[in-house]
Biopython code that builds the backbone (N, CA, C, O; Angstrom):
import numpy as np
from Bio.PDB.StructureBuilder import StructureBuilder

atoms = [
    (1, "MET", "N", (-153.229, -42.131, -191.935)),
    (1, "MET", "CA", (-152.381, -43.281, -192.489)),
    (1, "MET", "C", (-151.622, -42.220, -193.774)),
    (1, "MET", "O", (-152.210, -41.745, -194.745)),
    (2, "SER", "N", (-150.401, -42.078, -193.470)),
    (2, "SER", "CA", (-149.337, -41.572, -194.229)),
    (2, "SER", "C", (-149.382, -41.719, -195.664)),
    (2, "SER", "O", (-150.009, -42.616, -196.227)),
    (3, "ASP", "N", (-148.594, -40.674, -196.347)),
    (3, "ASP", "CA", (-148.396, -40.486, -197.762)),
    (3, "ASP", "C", (-147.710, -41.685, -198.438)),
    (3, "ASP", "O", (-148.089, -42.321, -199.422)),
    (4, "ILE", "N", (-146.445, -41.868, -197.565)),
    (4, "ILE", "CA", (-145.974, -43.323, -197.763)),
    (4, "ILE", "C", (-146.493, -44.897, -198.099)),
    (4, "ILE", "O", (-146.393, -45.703, -199.024)),
    (5, "THR", "N", (-147.114, -44.824, -196.753)),
    (5, "THR", "CA", (-148.128, -46.046, -196.702)),
    (5, "THR", "C", (-148.881, -45.918, -198.187)),
    (5, "THR", "O", (-148.629, -46.880, -198.912)),
    (6, "GLN", "N", (-149.798, -44.864, -198.805)),
    (6, "GLN", "CA", (-150.464, -45.242, -199.370)),
    (6, "GLN", "C", (-149.696, -45.352, -200.840)),
    (6, "GLN", "O", (-149.954, -46.241, -201.651)),
    (7, "LEU", "N", (-148.692, -44.285, -201.056)),
    (7, "LEU", "CA", (-147.803, -45.006, -202.026)),
    (7, "LEU", "C", (-147.274, -46.214, -202.315)),
    (7, "LEU", "O", (-146.925, -46.514, -203.457)),
    (8, "VAL", "N", (-147.172, -47.013, -201.280)),
    (8, "VAL", "CA", (-146.462, -48.655, -201.662)),
    (8, "VAL", "C", (-148.043, -49.167, -201.776)),
    (8, "VAL", "O", (-148.201, -49.799, -202.821)),
    (9, "ILE", "N", (-149.276, -49.060, -200.963)),
    (9, "ILE", "CA", (-150.577, -49.842, -201.167)),
    (9, "ILE", "C", (-150.899, -49.713, -202.889)),
    (9, "ILE", "O", (-151.436, -50.660, -203.463)),
    (10, "ALA", "N", (-150.530, -48.495, -203.615)),
    (10, "ALA", "CA", (-151.101, -48.212, -204.527)),
    (10, "ALA", "C", (-150.151, -48.767, -205.661)),
    (10, "ALA", "O", (-150.545, -48.852, -206.824)),
    (11, "MET", "N", (-148.693, -49.196, -205.212)),
    (11, "MET", "CA", (-147.310, -49.468, -206.130)),
    (11, "MET", "C", (-147.986, -51.199, -206.152)),
    (11, "MET", "O", (-148.290, -51.613, -207.271)),
    (12, "VAL", "N", (-148.205, -52.154, -204.954)),
    (12, "VAL", "CA", (-148.480, -53.314, -204.757)),
    (12, "VAL", "C", (-149.800, -54.008, -205.836)),
    (12, "VAL", "O", (-149.872, -55.034, -206.512)),
    (13, "VAL", "N", (-151.076, -52.427, -205.475)),
    (13, "VAL", "CA", (-152.276, -53.128, -206.252)),
    (13, "VAL", "C", (-151.735, -52.534, -207.695)),
    (13, "VAL", "O", (-152.432, -53.026, -208.582)),
    (14, "PHE", "N", (-150.819, -51.722, -208.192)),
    (14, "PHE", "CA", (-150.182, -51.773, -209.588)),
    (14, "PHE", "C", (-149.252, -52.552, -210.181)),
    (14, "PHE", "O", (-149.317, -52.674, -211.404)),
    (15, "PHE", "N", (-148.516, -53.029, -209.662)),
    (15, "PHE", "CA", (-148.058, -54.676, -209.603)),
    (15, "PHE", "C", (-148.928, -55.819, -209.981)),
    (15, "PHE", "O", (-148.807, -56.489, -211.007)),
    (16, "LEU", "N", (-149.841, -55.978, -209.026)),
    (16, "LEU", "CA", (-150.446, -57.388, -208.949)),
    (16, "LEU", "C", (-151.608, -56.697, -210.264)),
    (16, "LEU", "O", (-151.516, -57.447, -211.235)),
    (17, "PHE", "N", (-152.485, -55.695, -210.516)),
    (17, "PHE", "CA", (-153.174, -56.113, -211.763)),
    (17, "PHE", "C", (-151.754, -56.135, -212.874)),
    (17, "PHE", "O", (-151.794, -57.191, -213.506)),
    (18, "ASP", "N", (-150.966, -55.582, -213.135)),
    (18, "ASP", "CA", (-150.373, -55.910, -214.214)),
    (18, "ASP", "C", (-149.771, -56.605, -214.436)),
    (18, "ASP", "O", (-149.132, -56.431, -215.473)),
    (19, "ARG", "N", (-149.515, -57.932, -213.619)),
    (19, "ARG", "CA", (-149.530, -58.857, -213.388)),
    (19, "ARG", "C", (-150.101, -60.188, -213.775)),
    (19, "ARG", "O", (-149.811, -61.152, -214.484)),
    (20, "PHE", "N", (-151.144, -59.739, -212.889)),
    (20, "PHE", "CA", (-152.227, -60.902, -213.187)),
    (20, "PHE", "C", (-153.818, -60.686, -213.973)),
    (20, "PHE", "O", (-154.732, -61.506, -214.056)),
    (21, "LEU", "N", (-153.755, -59.395, -214.450)),
    (21, "LEU", "CA", (-154.890, -58.945, -215.548)),
    (21, "LEU", "C", (-154.286, -59.435, -216.784)),
    (21, "LEU", "O", (-153.213, -58.907, -217.077)),
    (22, "LYS", "N", (-154.779, -60.402, -217.635)),
    (22, "LYS", "CA", (-154.045, -60.745, -218.776)),
    (22, "LYS", "C", (-155.509, -60.617, -219.765)),
    (22, "LYS", "O", (-155.132, -60.896, -220.903)),
    (23, "PRO", "N", (-156.380, -60.441, -219.782)),
    (23, "PRO", "CA", (-157.582, -60.064, -221.276)),
    (23, "PRO", "C", (-157.042, -58.794, -221.137)),
    (23, "PRO", "O", (-156.839, -57.966, -220.249)),
    (24, "TYR", "N", (-156.815, -58.993, -222.830)),
    (24, "TYR", "CA", (-156.560, -57.639, -223.736)),
    (24, "TYR", "C", (-158.232, -56.630, -223.066)),
    (24, "TYR", "O", (-158.094, -56.073, -221.977)),
    (25, "LEU", "N", (-159.155, -56.545, -223.537)),
    (25, "LEU", "CA", (-160.262, -56.066, -223.386)),
    (25, "LEU", "C", (-160.627, -55.486, -222.143)),
    (25, "LEU", "O", (-160.948, -54.300, -222.068)),
    (26, "LEU", "N", (-160.584, -56.605, -220.700)),
    (26, "LEU", "CA", (-160.479, -56.101, -219.403)),
    (26, "LEU", "C", (-158.720, -54.851, -219.586)),
    (26, "LEU", "O", (-158.952, -53.642, -219.606)),
    (27, "ARG", "N", (-157.978, -55.074, -219.640)),
    (27, "ARG", "CA", (-156.977, -54.038, -219.446)),
    (27, "ARG", "C", (-156.869, -52.698, -219.627)),
    (27, "ARG", "O", (-156.384, -51.744, -219.018)),
    (28, "LYS", "N", (-157.968, -53.066, -221.512)),
    (28, "LYS", "CA", (-157.783, -52.116, -221.648)),
    (28, "LYS", "C", (-159.207, -51.038, -221.209)),
    (28, "LYS", "O", (-159.063, -49.819, -221.301)),
    (29, "TRP", "N", (-160.516, -51.625, -220.747)),
    (29, "TRP", "CA", (-161.067, -51.277, -220.387)),
    (29, "TRP", "C", (-161.146, -50.692, -218.641)),
    (29, "TRP", "O", (-161.869, -49.858, -218.095)),
    (30, "LEU", "N", (-160.487, -51.218, -218.339)),
    (30, "LEU", "CA", (-159.770, -50.754, -216.927)),
    (30, "LEU", "C", (-159.016, -49.465, -216.770)),
    (30, "LEU", "O", (-159.131, -48.581, -215.921)),
    (31, "GLY", "N", (-158.101, -49.599, -217.951)),
    (31, "GLY", "CA", (-157.208, -48.337, -217.700)),
    (31, "GLY", "C", (-157.623, -47.495, -218.326)),
    (31, "GLY", "O", (-156.979, -46.445, -218.311)),
    (32, "VAL", "N", (-158.931, -47.566, -219.195)),
    (32, "VAL", "CA", (-159.672, -46.628, -219.498)),
    (32, "VAL", "C", (-160.512, -45.753, -218.419)),
    (32, "VAL", "O", (-160.554, -44.536, -218.241)),
    (33, "VAL", "N", (-161.141, -46.791, -217.792)),
    (33, "VAL", "CA", (-162.034, -46.196, -216.987)),
    (33, "VAL", "C", (-161.013, -45.653, -215.298)),
    (33, "VAL", "O", (-161.567, -45.114, -214.339)),
    (34, "LEU", "N", (-159.636, -45.961, -215.357)),
    (34, "LEU", "CA", (-159.356, -45.563, -213.908)),
    (34, "LEU", "C", (-158.809, -44.278, -214.426)),
    (34, "LEU", "O", (-158.365, -43.544, -213.544)),
    (35, "VAL", "N", (-158.753, -43.948, -215.329)),
    (35, "VAL", "CA", (-157.802, -42.927, -215.854)),
    (35, "VAL", "C", (-158.567, -41.554, -215.978)),
    (35, "VAL", "O", (-158.124, -40.405, -215.962)),
    (36, "VAL", "N", (-160.295, -42.190, -216.151)),
    (36, "VAL", "CA", (-161.440, -41.301, -216.255)),
    (36, "VAL", "C", (-161.390, -40.709, -215.087)),
    (36, "VAL", "O", (-161.103, -39.530, -214.879)),
    (37, "ALA", "N", (-161.704, -41.625, -214.219)),
    (37, "ALA", "CA", (-162.050, -41.661, -212.364)),
    (37, "ALA", "C", (-160.740, -41.125, -211.936)),
    (37, "ALA", "O", (-160.805, -40.391, -210.949)),
    (38, "GLY", "N", (-159.332, -41.353, -212.544)),
    (38, "GLY", "CA", (-158.541, -40.381, -212.026)),
    (38, "GLY", "C", (-158.886, -39.131, -212.399)),
    (38, "GLY", "O", (-158.768, -38.302, -211.497)),
    (39, "ALA", "N", (-159.254, -38.749, -213.382)),
    (39, "ALA", "CA", (-158.866, -36.533, -213.603)),
    (39, "ALA", "C", (-159.984, -36.502, -213.045)),
    (39, "ALA", "O", (-160.184, -35.407, -212.518)),
    (40, "VAL", "N", (-160.992, -37.384, -212.899)),
    (40, "VAL", "CA", (-162.424, -36.555, -212.424)),
    (40, "VAL", "C", (-161.884, -36.423, -210.779)),
    (40, "VAL", "O", (-161.869, -35.366, -210.147)),
    (41, "GLY", "N", (-161.466, -37.717, -210.280)),
    (41, "GLY", "CA", (-161.082, -37.381, -209.170)),
    (41, "GLY", "C", (-159.990, -36.540, -208.095)),
    (41, "GLY", "O", (-159.874, -36.345, -206.885)),
    (42, "CYS", "N", (-159.181, -36.135, -209.560)),
    (42, "CYS", "CA", (-158.207, -34.915, -209.027)),
    (42, "CYS", "C", (-158.948, -33.771, -208.907)),
    (42, "CYS", "O", (-158.727, -33.154, -207.865)),
    (43, "VAL", "N", (-159.903, -33.210, -209.780)),
    (43, "VAL", "CA", (-160.417, -32.063, -209.561)),
    (43, "VAL", "C", (-161.809, -31.750, -208.690)),
    (43, "VAL", "O", (-162.385, -30.720, -208.339)),
    (44, "VAL", "N", (-162.054, -33.226, -208.520)),
    (44, "VAL", "CA", (-163.214, -33.062, -207.662)),
    (44, "VAL", "C", (-162.989, -33.026, -206.100)),
    (44, "VAL", "O", (-163.353, -32.282, -205.189)),
    (45, "ALA", "N", (-161.877, -34.686, -206.255)),
    (45, "ALA", "CA", (-161.445, -34.627, -204.026)),
    (45, "ALA", "C", (-160.458, -33.294, -203.642)),
    (45, "ALA", "O", (-160.455, -32.319, -202.891)),
    (46, "GLY", "N", (-160.045, -33.613, -204.159)),
    (46, "GLY", "CA", (-158.372, -32.725, -203.724)),
    (46, "GLY", "C", (-158.112, -33.245, -202.673)),
    (46, "GLY", "O", (-157.597, -34.358, -202.779)),
    (47, "GLN", "N", (-158.312, -32.766, -201.397)),
    (47, "GLN", "CA", (-157.672, -32.788, -200.280)),
    (47, "GLN", "C", (-158.576, -33.657, -199.494)),
    (47, "GLN", "O", (-158.055, -34.005, -198.434)),
    (48, "THR", "N", (-159.820, -34.132, -199.695)),
    (48, "THR", "CA", (-160.530, -34.709, -198.950)),
    (48, "THR", "C", (-159.838, -36.717, -198.691)),
    (48, "THR", "O", (-159.301, -37.580, -199.385)),
    (49, "ARG", "N", (-160.342, -36.546, -197.212)),
    (49, "ARG", "CA", (-160.179, -38.155, -196.836)),
    (49, "ARG", "C", (-161.410, -39.212, -197.050)),
    (49, "ARG", "O", (-162.495, -38.688, -197.302)),
    (50, "LEU", "N", (-161.379, -40.277, -196.998)),
    (50, "LEU", "CA", (-162.164, -41.375, -196.857)),
    (50, "LEU", "C", (-161.325, -42.546, -196.068)),
    (50, "LEU", "O", (-160.363, -43.149, -196.544)),
    (51, "LEU", "N", (-161.789, -42.708, -194.991)),
    (51, "LEU", "CA", (-161.226, -44.074, -194.126)),
    (51, "LEU", "C", (-159.810, -44.293, -194.335)),
    (51, "LEU", "O", (-159.326, -45.409, -194.521)),
    (52, "GLY", "N", (-158.752, -42.548, -194.279)),
    (52, "GLY", "CA", (-157.515, -42.470, -194.078)),
    (52, "GLY", "C", (-156.652, -42.407, -195.176)),
    (52, "GLY", "O", (-155.427, -42.316, -195.254)),
    (53, "PHE", "N", (-157.703, -42.487, -196.155)),
    (53, "PHE", "CA", (-156.770, -42.490, -197.911)),
    (53, "PHE", "C", (-157.339, -41.425, -197.855)),
    (53, "PHE", "O", (-158.395, -40.992, -197.393)),
    (54, "ASP", "N", (-155.737, -40.727, -198.869)),
    (54, "ASP", "CA", (-156.434, -39.117, -199.296)),
    (54, "ASP", "C", (-156.754, -39.491, -200.821)),
    (54, "ASP", "O", (-156.052, -40.179, -201.563)),
    (55, "LEU", "N", (-157.873, -38.932, -201.089)),
    (55, "LEU", "CA", (-158.561, -39.120, -202.304)),
    (55, "LEU", "C", (-158.237, -38.806, -203.333)),
    (55, "LEU", "O", (-158.495, -39.455, -204.347)),
    (56, "GLY", "N", (-157.579, -37.711, -203.306)),
    (56, "GLY", "CA", (-156.784, -36.582, -203.979)),
    (56, "GLY", "C", (-155.256, -37.254, -204.587)),
    (56, "GLY", "O", (-154.726, -36.810, -205.605)),
    (57, "LEU", "N", (-154.739, -38.263, -203.860)),
    (57, "LEU", "CA", (-153.202, -38.796, -203.980)),
    (57, "LEU", "C", (-153.774, -40.216, -204.684)),
    (57, "LEU", "O", (-153.127, -40.765, -205.575)),
    (58, "LEU", "N", (-154.768, -40.633, -204.301)),
    (58, "LEU", "CA", (-155.315, -42.078, -205.181)),
    (58, "LEU", "C", (-155.848, -42.092, -206.010)),
    (58, "LEU", "O", (-156.265, -43.174, -206.425)),
    (59, "SER", "N", (-156.162, -40.720, -206.799)),
    (59, "SER", "CA", (-156.480, -40.513, -208.050)),
    (59, "SER", "C", (-155.311, -40.039, -208.860)),
    (59, "SER", "O", (-155.120, -40.184, -210.068)),
    (60, "VAL", "N", (-154.802, -39.632, -208.247)),
    (60, "VAL", "CA", (-153.158, -38.953, -209.166)),
    (60, "VAL", "C", (-152.592, -40.424, -209.381)),
    (60, "VAL", "O", (-152.316, -40.707, -210.547)),
    (61, "PHE", "N", (-152.360, -41.500, -208.310)),
    (61, "PHE", "CA", (-152.044, -42.565, -208.624)),
    (61, "PHE", "C", (-153.205, -43.342, -209.936)),
    (61, "PHE", "O", (-152.877, -43.847, -211.010)),
    (62, "ALA", "N", (-154.183, -43.230, -209.517)),
    (62, "ALA", "CA", (-155.238, -43.986, -210.456)),
    (62, "ALA", "C", (-155.264, -43.881, -211.795)),
    (62, "ALA", "O", (-155.803, -44.743, -212.488)),
    (63, "VAL", "N", (-154.576, -42.620, -212.383)),
    (63, "VAL", "CA", (-154.204, -41.970, -213.471)),
    (63, "VAL", "C", (-153.162, -42.703, -213.802)),
    (63, "VAL", "O", (-153.369, -43.268, -214.875)),
    (64, "ALA", "N", (-152.046, -42.960, -213.310)),
    (64, "ALA", "CA", (-150.686, -43.350, -213.350)),
    (64, "ALA", "C", (-151.003, -44.800, -214.027)),
    (64, "ALA", "O", (-150.864, -45.328, -215.131)),
    (65, "MET", "N", (-151.560, -45.180, -212.606)),
    (65, "MET", "CA", (-152.257, -47.130, -213.141)),
    (65, "MET", "C", (-153.276, -47.270, -214.256)),
    (65, "MET", "O", (-153.630, -48.413, -214.544)),
    (66, "GLY", "N", (-153.697, -46.422, -214.801)),
    (66, "GLY", "CA", (-154.737, -47.170, -215.613)),
    (66, "GLY", "C", (-154.281, -46.806, -216.900)),
    (66, "GLY", "O", (-154.849, -47.338, -217.854)),
    (67, "MET", "N", (-153.103, -45.769, -217.175)),
    (67, "MET", "CA", (-152.191, -45.293, -218.273)),
    (67, "MET", "C", (-151.309, -46.851, -218.666)),
    (67, "MET", "O", (-151.296, -47.612, -219.634)),
    (68, "GLY", "N", (-150.599, -46.796, -217.277)),
    (68, "GLY", "CA", (-149.465, -48.369, -217.590)),
    (68, "GLY", "C", (-150.482, -49.556, -218.158)),
    (68, "GLY", "O", (-150.132, -50.320, -219.059)),
    (69, "LEU", "N", (-151.700, -49.611, -217.560)),
    (69, "LEU", "CA", (-152.391, -50.834, -218.445)),
    (69, "LEU", "C", (-152.780, -50.255, -219.771)),
    (69, "LEU", "O", (-152.549, -50.860, -220.817)),
    (70, "PHE", "N", (-153.369, -49.086, -219.735)),
    (70, "PHE", "CA", (-153.402, -48.887, -221.594)),
    (70, "PHE", "C", (-152.707, -49.502, -222.251)),
    (70, "PHE", "O", (-152.729, -50.432, -223.058)),
    (71, "MET", "N", (-151.784, -48.556, -221.584)),
    (71, "MET", "CA", (-150.267, -48.544, -223.039)),
    (71, "MET", "C", (-149.994, -49.998, -222.811)),
    (71, "MET", "O", (-150.025, -50.516, -223.927)),
    (72, "LYS", "N", (-149.791, -50.728, -222.082)),
    (72, "LYS", "CA", (-149.444, -52.185, -221.972)),
    (72, "LYS", "C", (-150.545, -52.963, -222.082)),
    (72, "LYS", "O", (-150.407, -53.661, -221.077)),
    (73, "ARG", "N", (-151.560, -53.339, -222.610)),
    (73, "ARG", "CA", (-152.711, -53.562, -222.841)),
    (73, "ARG", "C", (-152.586, -55.173, -223.848)),
    (73, "ARG", "O", (-153.244, -56.212, -223.782)),
    (74, "ARG", "N", (-151.389, -54.737, -224.771)),
    (74, "ARG", "CA", (-151.233, -56.247, -225.695)),
    (74, "ARG", "C", (-150.133, -57.069, -224.979)),
    (74, "ARG", "O", (-149.427, -57.885, -225.571)),
    (75, "ARG", "N", (-150.048, -56.798, -223.705)),
    (75, "ARG", "CA", (-148.443, -57.829, -223.087)),
    (75, "ARG", "C", (-148.745, -58.877, -223.396)),
    (75, "ARG", "O", (-147.813, -59.407, -224.000)),
    (76, "PHE", "N", (-149.639, -59.542, -223.302)),
    (76, "PHE", "CA", (-150.068, -61.442, -223.105)),
    (76, "PHE", "C", (-150.827, -61.525, -224.565)),
    (76, "PHE", "O", (-151.712, -62.378, -224.621)),
    (77, "GLU", "N", (-150.597, -60.756, -225.740)),
    (77, "GLU", "CA", (-151.109, -61.635, -226.240)),
    (77, "GLU", "C", (-150.340, -62.175, -227.316)),
    (77, "GLU", "O", (-149.436, -61.407, -227.645)),
    (78, "GLN", "N", (-150.394, -63.308, -228.024)),
    (78, "GLN", "CA", (-149.745, -63.644, -229.309)),
    (78, "GLN", "C", (-148.938, -63.151, -229.851)),
    (78, "GLN", "O", (-149.006, -61.930, -229.715)),
    (79, "MET", "N", (-147.900, -63.568, -230.621)),
    (79, "MET", "CA", (-146.805, -62.785, -231.567)),
    (79, "MET", "C", (-147.322, -64.119, -232.593)),
    (79, "MET", "O", (-147.052, -65.297, -232.358)),
    (80, "ASP", "N", (-147.928, -63.744, -233.485)),
    (80, "ASP", "CA", (-148.175, -64.826, -234.500)),
    (80, "ASP", "C", (-146.672, -64.557, -235.400)),
    (80, "ASP", "O", (-146.409, -65.248, -236.385)),
]
sb = StructureBuilder()
sb.init_structure("model")
sb.init_model(0)
sb.init_chain("A")
sb.init_seg("    ")
for serial, (resi, resn, name, xyz) in enumerate(atoms, 1):
    if name == "N":
        sb.init_residue(resn, " ", resi, " ")
    sb.init_atom(name, np.array(xyz, "f"), 0.0, 1.0, " ", f" {name:<3s}", serial, name[0])
structure = sb.get_structure()
């Protein structure tokens, strides 16, 4: 699978998570898990491919997705 296709898939998944994942704790912990898993994957996976996906590239996307979720974790909370 090409890198552009993987980028598009990762962006669609990020958009869906960002729009429809509303609970604060779920956004927080999923963000933390994605950042940690992505950081470890960047070191361990390298250029490994699994089912046509470049795991090193997906690890970079996981870090970015996790940071986005974590930084905007209070997005859906009510402001009083």
